[in-house]
C-alpha positions, 0 to 999 in steps of 0.5 A: 262328308269325304270321310263318310264316303271313305267309311262307306267305302271300306266298309262294303271292302269288309264285308264283302270280304268278310261274308264268304269267309264265314261261309267256308268256316261254317263247311270246315266247322260242319267238316271237324265235326264229322271227323270227331263224330267217326273218332267215336264211331271208331272207339265203339266199334273197339269197343262193342266190335261193330258200328251202332246199327242204323237203327240205334244211329248217333246217339248210340255214341251217348247211351247204351243202346238196347239192341248191344249184344254185350253190354258191359262193354259199352265205354261208362260215360258213352263215346261223345258228351253231346252230339253237335248240329250242323253249322246251319243247327241240323242232326247230322245224318248216319248212314249205314253202310255208306256209299264208300265204307262201312257208315256215312255222316253228312250235313244237307249244307246251308240249303238242307236240300240234297245237292248243291254246290259251294256251302250249300254242297252235302258234307260226307264224311266219305269224302275228307 
């Protein structure tokens, strides 16, 4: 009986320490995804002389948008193989212009609502 109580206590201690690490890992993954998308957007801009429009969105990184002035400049195969979803299963948002720069890529965090704190906080490319 004592052994079962000790195992239960150890399991509780491990759970208390592991669960917050999962939330932190999701936030870090979102930041890494945003950095990858930013790099693809920069490559797009270098080839096409501007960032994708708000209308074209991040899909312009996978397939050439119809609005391209010079479609021959678009890189064969696109700029990213697949657009990642944020760690909570939602698409990343793309805004042109951004809050502090040419564009913003963002995730609404764990709660999917604007604002929030900790794992619920919004994650913006302009704040990384």
